[in-house]
N, C-alpha and C positions, 0 to 999 in steps of 0.2 A: 248054697255053699259060697262063703266069702272068697274073694280073690286074695292076692298077696299084697300087703302094704309095706312099701319100702320108703325110707327117708334118706335123702342125700343132702349133706351139708358141707360147707367149706367156704373159703374166701372168694372174693371177687375174682373172676377170670381164672379160677382154679381147675376148670374142666367139669364142673358139676352137671351142667346141662347136657353136654355130650355123653357123659357117663350115664345119666338118667335115661336118655334116649336109647343108649345101648342096652341097658337093662330091659327096658320096655319093648324094644325091637325084637328081643328073643322070646317074648311072650306071644301066645296065640291071640287072635281076635283083632277087631277093629282098632286102629291106632288113633288115639285122641290126645292132642296137646292142648292143655288149658293154659292160656297165656293171661297173666295178671297185669302186664305192662299196659300203660295208656300212652298213646303218642301225643304228648302235650307240647312237644317242640320238634323241630326238624331233625335234630340228632337222634332222638328216641324213635322217630318215625323211620329213619334209616336203619337203626339197629333192629327194629321189628321186621323190616323188609328182608334184611340179611338173614336173620334167624329163620324166617319162613322158607327162604330159598335153600338154606342149608339143610333143613328138615326134609325137604322134598315132598312130592305128591302123596307119598304113603301116609302122611300124617294129616288128619283133619284138625284144623285149628279152631278152637272155641275161645273167644275173648270173654273173660269174666273177671271183672275188677273187684267185686265185693262178695257175691253170694256163692263162694266156693263149695261150702258144705251142701247146699241145695243142689248145685250143679252136679257134684259127684254122685249124690243120691239119685239123681234123675237119669243117670246113664244106663242103668240096667246091667245085665250080666254080660260077661265075655269080652270086655274091652281091655285094652292095655292103655292106661292113662298116665300122662305126665303132667303134673302141675308145676309151673315154673313162673315166678318164684314167690315164696311166701313173704319175703321181706318187701317186695313191691306191693303185695297185697296189704301188708300192715301199713305201709305208707298211704295206700288208698283209703284204708279205714280211718287213719288219723286225719287225713285231709277231709274226710266226710264228717268229722266232728264227733266220732264215737269216743266214749270214755274208755279208760283202761279196762274197767270191768266188762263193758260191752265187747271190747276186742277179745278179751280172754274167753268170754262166753262163746263167741262165734268161732274162736280157734278150737275150743273144746268140742263144739259141734262138728267142725271140720275133721278133727282127729277121729271122732267116732264114725263119721261118714266114710272116711278112708278105710278104717279098720273093718267096718261092717259091709263095705261095698262088695257086690257080686263080681265086680271087675277088679283087676289088679291095678293098683295105684302106686306111682312113684312121685313123691312130693320133694321139691327142691327148695332149699333155703340157704341164705348166707349166714355164716357165723360172724357176728359183728362184735362179740364180746371179748375178743382176744387182744384188743388194742388198748390204748389209753382211755381214761375216763373223759368223755366228751365235755367240752367247755360250757355248752349251753343246755338249758333245761329240756328243750324239745329233743335234742340229740340224745340226751341221757334217757328220756322217756322212750324213744324209739329203740335204743339199745336194750333197755330193760324189758320192754314188751317183746322184742325179737327173741331174747333169751328165754322168756317164759313160754312163748309159742313154740320155739324149737324144742324145749324140754318136753312139752305136752306131746308134740308130734313124735319125738324119739321114743317116749314112753309107750305110745300106742302102736308104733311100727313093729313089724316082725323082724325087719333088718334095718340097720342104720349104717351108712357109709360116710366117711369123712374124706374130703379131697383137699389136697394141698399140692401145688405145683404139678397138677395133672395126675397125681398118684393117689389111687384109692386105698383107704384103710377101712376094713370092716370092723365096726365097733360093736355091733350086736347082730 
C-alpha cells in the first residue's frame, strides 16, 4: 500500500522546509530527511550544519545529490520522508552535465517513485518562475527545467502546498 505523496513549493526562505518537516513529523514511522545540498563552500557547510541542528536527533539525514528516485525506492515501507530540495538537485544534475531530456527523465522517475513509495514522501522545491526572465542562457535553462520538474511533481502528488511569507496555501 503506497504512502502519501505531498509536494511543498514556494519562494526562498518562505518556510517551505519547516512546513514540510511539520507535515512529516505528524506521520508515523522512521523520520528520514534526504538532503540534496552539497557543501561546496564554507557558507553552504554552515547552512547544512544549522539545518541538521534545527531538525534534531529525531531525523536521520541521508545526503543524496543525484539519485533521488533510486533512494526513495530503496527505503521500504513505513517511513516519513522529506526531500529537500529539488532545485538544488536540479543544480547538481546540471553541474554533472546532464541534458535537459536526461534531467526530465530522472525527474519523471522521481515523481513515480514518490507516488508509488510505501513510505510517505514530502518533496520540497523552490518556485523560481515568478520573477523576471533571467539575463543569461544557463539561468533561463535552470528556470525552465525547474518549472517543468515542479509541474511533474505537482501533477503526481496527492497534495500540493504553496508557501509565501511563512503562510501555507493548499493548492491541491
